[in-house]
C-alpha positions in Angstrom: -0.1 -38.4 -27.5 -2.8 -36.2 -26.7 -3.9 -36.1 -30.3 -4.0 -40.0 -30.3 -6.1 -39.9 -27.2 -8.5 -37.4 -28.7 -9.0 -39.4 -31.9 -9.5 -42.5 -29.9 -12.1 -41.0 -27.7 -13.9 -39.5 -30.6 -14.0 -42.8 -32.5 -15.3 -44.4 -29.4 -18.1 -42.0 -29.0 -19.0 -42.4 -32.7 -19.0 -46.2 -32.4 -21.3 -45.9 -29.4 -23.6 -43.9 -31.5 -23.8 -46.7 -34.0 -24.7 -49.0 -31.2 -27.4 -46.6 -30.2 -28.9 -46.6 -33.6 -28.1 -43.1 -34.5 -28.1 -42.0 -38.1 -24.9 -41.0 -39.8 -25.9 -37.2 -39.7 -26.4 -37.5 -35.9 -23.1 -39.4 -35.4 -21.3 -36.6 -37.2 -23.0 -33.9 -35.0 -22.1 -35.7 -32.0 -18.6 -36.1 -33.0 -18.1 -32.5 -33.8 -19.7 -31.5 -30.6 -17.3 -33.8 -28.6 -14.2 -32.5 -30.4 -15.4 -29.0 -29.6 -15.7 -29.9 -25.9 -12.4 -31.7 -25.8 -10.7 -28.7 -27.4 -12.2 -26.3 -24.8 -11.2 -28.6 -21.9 -7.5 -28.0 -22.6 -5.6 -28.1 -19.3 -4.8 -24.6 -18.2 -3.4 -24.2 -14.7 -4.3 -20.6 -14.3 -7.7 -21.1 -15.5 -8.1 -23.9 -13.1 -6.9 -21.7 -10.3 -9.1 -18.9 -11.3 -11.8 -21.2 -11.1 -11.0 -21.9 -7.6 -10.6 -18.3 -6.5 -7.3 -16.9 -7.8 -7.3 -13.3 -8.8 -4.6 -10.7 -9.6 -4.6 -7.1 -8.8 -2.0 -4.6 -9.6 -0.8 -1.0 -9.0 2.1 0.8 -10.2 3.5 4.4 -11.0 6.3 5.9 -12.8 7.5 9.6 -12.6 9.4 12.4 -14.1 11.1 14.7 -11.4 12.7 18.0 -11.9 14.3 20.0 -9.1 15.2 23.6 -9.6 18.8 22.6 -8.6 18.9 21.3 -12.3 18.7 17.7 -11.4 16.3 15.8 -13.6 15.3 11.9 -13.4 12.8 9.3 -14.6 11.9 7.0 -11.9 10.0 3.7 -12.4 9.0 4.0 -8.7 6.5 1.1 -8.1 5.4 -2.2 -9.8 3.2 -4.1 -7.4 1.5 -7.5 -8.1 -1.3 -8.4 -5.8 -2.2 -12.2 -5.8 -5.6 -13.0 -4.0 -6.8 -16.6 -3.4 -10.1 -17.9 -1.9 -8.9 -20.7 0.4 -12.5 -21.5 1.6 -15.7 -19.9 2.2 -14.4 -18.1 5.3 -10.8 -17.7 4.6 -8.5 -16.0 1.9 -5.0 -15.4 1.2 -3.5 -11.9 0.2 0.0 -10.9 -0.7 1.9 -8.0 -2.5 5.0 -8.4 -4.3 6.7 -4.9 -5.1 9.5 -4.0 -7.3 10.9 -0.4 -6.7 12.9 1.8 -8.8 13.3 -0.5 -11.8 14.9 -3.5 -9.8 17.7 -4.7 -7.5 21.4 -3.9 -7.6 23.4 -5.8 -10.2 26.6 -6.1 -8.0 25.6 -9.0 -5.7 28.5 -11.0 -7.4 31.3 -8.4 -6.5 31.1 -6.6 -9.9 30.8 -2.8 -10.2 27.4 -2.9 -12.2 24.9 -0.6 -10.4 22.3 -0.4 -13.1 19.5 -1.1 -10.8 19.4 0.5 -7.3 15.9 -0.5 -6.2 14.2 -3.0 -4.0 12.3 -6.1 -4.1 9.7 -6.6 -1.3 7.0 -8.8 0.1 4.9 -5.9 1.2 2.0 -8.1 2.3 1.6 -11.8 2.9 -1.2 -12.7 5.2 -4.4 -15.0 5.8 -7.7 -13.6 6.7 -10.2 -16.0 8.2 -13.6 -15.0 9.4 -14.6 -15.8 13.0 -17.8 -14.0 13.4 -19.9 -11.5 11.3 -17.9 -8.7 13.0 -14.4 -10.3 13.7 -11.8 -11.4 11.0 -8.5 -13.1 12.1 -5.4 -11.9 10.2 -1.9 -13.3 10.5 1.2 -12.9 8.5 3.0 -9.8 7.1 0.4 -6.9 7.0 0.4 -3.1 6.7 0.5 -1.3 10.2 -2.9 0.2 10.6 -2.1 3.9 11.3 -3.2 6.8 9.1 -4.8 6.4 5.8 -2.2 6.4 3.2 -0.1 3.9 4.8 -2.8 1.4 4.1 -4.6 3.0 1.1 -1.6 4.1 -1.1 -2.6 3.1 -4.6 -1.8 6.0 -6.9 -5.4 7.2 -7.2 -5.7 7.3 -3.6 -3.8 10.7 -3.3 -3.7 13.5 -5.8 0.0 14.5 -5.7 2.6 12.6 -7.7 4.3 11.8 -4.5 2.6 10.5 -1.3 2.2 13.2 1.3 5.4 13.9 3.1 4.3 13.1 6.5 4.1 9.5 5.2 7.7 9.4 4.8 9.0 11.4 7.7 6.5 10.5 10.4 4.6 7.4 9.3 7.2 5.4 7.4 5.0 4.0 4.6 4.8 1.7 3.2 5.0 0.2 6.7 4.4 -3.5 7.3 5.4 -5.9 9.9 4.9 -9.6 10.8 2.2 -10.2 13.3 -1.6 -11.0 13.9 -4.8 -9.5 14.9 -8.5 -8.9 14.3 -10.4 -6.5 12.2 -14.0 -6.0 11.3 -17.1 -3.8 11.6 -18.9 -3.0 14.7 -22.5 -4.1 14.2 -24.1 -1.6 16.6 -22.8 1.6 14.8 -23.2 1.7 10.8 -20.1 2.7 9.2 -17.7 2.1 12.2 -14.8 -0.4 11.9 -11.9 -1.4 13.9 -8.4 -2.9 13.5 -6.2 -4.4 16.2 -2.8 -5.8 15.3 0.1 -7.3 17.3 3.5 -7.1 15.6 7.1 -7.1 15.9 8.4 -4.1 17.4 11.0 -1.4 16.3 14.7 -2.2 16.2 17.9 -0.2 16.9 20.0 -2.6 14.5 19.8 -0.4 11.5 19.4 3.0 13.2 22.4 5.7 13.4 22.3 6.9 17.0 24.0 10.4 16.5 22.6 14.0 16.7 20.1 14.7 14.2 20.5 11.3 12.4 17.9 9.3 14.2 15.1 8.5 11.8 11.9 6.4 12.5 12.2 4.8 9.1 15.6 3.2 9.9 14.1 1.4 13.1 11.7 -0.8 11.0 12.8 -4.5 11.6 13.7 -7.3 9.3 10.5 -9.4 8.9 12.5 -12.3 10.3 14.5 -10.3 12.7 16.3 -12.6 15.4 17.6 -9.7 17.7 17.1 -6.1 18.2 13.4 -6.0 18.5 13.0 -7.1 22.0 9.3 -5.8 22.5 6.1 -6.3 20.7 4.0 -3.5 19.2 0.2 -3.0 19.4 -1.8 -1.2 16.9 -5.3 -0.1 17.1 -7.5 1.9 14.6 -11.2 3.1 14.7 -12.5 4.2 11.3 -15.8 5.6 10.2 -17.3 6.3 6.7 -20.7 7.6 6.0 -22.1 9.7 3.2 -19.3 12.0 1.9 -17.3 11.6 5.3 -14.3 9.3 5.9 -12.0 9.4 8.9 -10.1 7.5 11.5 -8.1 7.7 14.9 -5.2 5.2 15.3 -2.2 4.6 17.6 0.9 2.5 17.5 2.6 1.5 20.9 5.9 0.0 21.5 9.2 0.4 23.3 12.7 0.9 21.7 15.8 -0.6 23.0 19.3 0.5 22.3 22.7 0.6 23.8 21.8 3.7 25.6 18.7 2.4 27.2 15.0 2.0 26.7 12.3 4.5 25.7 8.6 4.0 25.2 7.3 5.2 21.8 3.7 6.1 21.0 2.4 7.2 17.6 -1.1 8.9 17.3 -2.9 9.8 14.0 -6.2 11.5 13.4 -7.3 12.0 9.7 -10.6 12.9 8.2 -12.0 13.9 4.6 -15.3 15.3 3.4 -16.5 15.3 -0.1 -19.5 17.7 -0.8 -22.2 15.7 -2.9 -24.6 16.6 -5.4 -27.3 18.9 -4.2 -24.8 20.9 -2.2 -23.6 24.6 -3.2 -20.0 23.1 -2.6 -20.6 19.9 -4.7 -17.4 18.4 -5.9 -15.3 20.2 -3.2 -13.1 17.8 -0.8 -11.6 18.7 2.4 -8.8 16.7 3.8 -6.9 17.0 7.2 -4.3 14.5 8.6 -2.0 14.9 11.7 0.3 12.5 13.3 2.7 12.7 16.2 5.1 10.5 18.1 5.4 10.6 21.9 9.1 9.6 23.1 9.2 8.8 26.7 13.0 8.9 27.2 14.5 10.8 24.1 18.0 10.7 25.7 17.9 7.0 25.8 17.7 6.8 21.9 21.0 8.8 21.0 22.9 8.7 24.5 23.4 11.0 27.4 24.5 14.4 26.3 23.4 14.4 22.8 21.2 17.3 21.4 18.6 15.0 20.3 16.4 15.5 23.2 12.9 16.3 21.6 10.1 14.3 23.1 7.8 14.6 20.1 7.9 14.3 16.3 4.9 15.3 14.2 3.6 15.9 10.7 0.4 17.4 9.1 -1.3 17.9 5.7 -4.2 20.2 5.0 -5.7 19.9 1.6 -8.5 21.0 -0.6 -9.6 19.3 -3.8 -12.1 19.9 -6.5 -13.6 16.9 -8.3 -14.6 18.0 -11.8 -16.5 15.1 -13.8 -15.5 14.8 -17.6 -17.8 12.2 -18.8 -16.3 8.8 -17.5 -13.2 10.6 -16.6 -12.5 13.2 -13.8 -10.2 16.2 -13.3 -9.2 16.9 -9.6 -6.9 19.9 -9.1 -5.7 20.2 -5.5 -3.8 22.6 -3.1 -2.1 21.3 0.0 -0.1 22.6 3.0 2.0 19.9 4.7 5.0 19.6 6.7 6.9 17.7 9.6 9.0 18.6 12.5 11.4 15.7 13.8 13.0 17.8 16.8 16.4 16.3 15.8 19.8 18.3 16.0 20.5 21.5 17.9 18.0 23.6 15.8 15.4 21.0 15.2 14.4 19.8 11.7 11.3 21.5 10.6 10.2 21.6 7.0 6.9 23.1 5.6 5.7 22.8 2.0 3.0 24.0 -0.4 2.1 21.2 -2.9 -0.3 21.8 -5.5 -1.3 20.5 -8.9 -3.9 18.2 -10.6 -4.8 14.7 -11.4 -6.6 13.6 -14.5 -8.1 10.3 -13.8 -9.2 8.1 -17.0 -12.1 6.0 -15.7 -10.9 3.9 -12.7 -7.8 2.1 -13.9 -5.2 4.9 -14.7 -4.3 8.5 -14.3 -1.9 11.4 -15.2 -0.6 13.7 -12.3 1.2 16.9 -12.4 2.5 18.9 -9.2 4.7 21.1 -7.6 6.2 20.9 -4.1 7.5 24.3 -3.0 9.3 24.8 0.2 8.3 27.5 2.7 11.6 27.5 4.5 13.9 27.6 1.4 12.9 29.8 -1.5 15.4 28.0 -3.7 13.8 24.6 -2.9 11.0 23.4 -5.5 10.3 20.1 -7.2 8.3 19.7 -10.2 6.7 16.3 -11.0 4.7 14.5 -13.6 3.6 11.0 -12.9 1.4 8.3 -14.4 -0.5 5.8 -12.2 -2.1 2.5 -12.9 -4.4 0.2 -10.8 -6.6 -2.6 -11.3 
């Protein structure tokens, strides 16, 4: 039907040319031009959407992991598709759809097939709308603005194969919640920005309330939680970037309700990095420091009276030095990091400290190869060797 329509339209155009007194050669040229234009006008929904502001981003990483216990594995850790759409001159839609560890379990129908044991997550799903030059309103599922790596976690944003360990034990990245708030730049100070986000609070629904087993990762609520997160949470972040410096201070405040009672929880983070630029005797050297701590007002209310989990703080840190070595359009970045965390859970506490070191070789801006070692300072027999590939575009 489409071919008949094209031929009909071309014949009509040619006939019009006769009526206008065109020569035969001019009519043939006009016909060829119209056929080319018609062919190029083939409907394509993706092209049409792109013309109206649809773009796709992506990041992902896969890893080879070997522990000195003899356990080796390959992990297709993350595959993240990032659709963006320009809704208007002042509003945009952003989302992230993530597949972890290769896919979901195959036993949803009751079978014993466990080929896939990963996750499928809607990591971000929000609308940004500009209100003023210094305030943008955000609503939907968004990343909690605490620390750096929780928000900027593409593979080239950290040099090790794994994310820094404090962003697993203390700041449970990738940590996203449903809510709304504002963000923008403060006009009076160049380089200073802010983020204010109100979200659903933590929940006791999925946590294990026994000695040494309470973990902040287990308190993140379902995005459509109907019970268990009775309080709201508020996050505030101030960030500053200028020259080779980038840093932020941030906090997350909420209360935690369980069968044992209520406890106020506050998370605080301060982080900074400095990259010495050309002309400095330390050109290429980057220094990174990050520290986060939880303040727990009534720890006994988390696990119950008489429990040994009575610590009122949990904290984590990383101190890192990296050296940027240009290789034409590429870059080699060896790094050395001291990192660790203290959960204060159980009768003896749970403190772990590591030396993590290795290198990242970055091919342009879109992909990199990493190699690293995470060596425990508390257990001589505990070391992990990793090799990874990261992609982002």
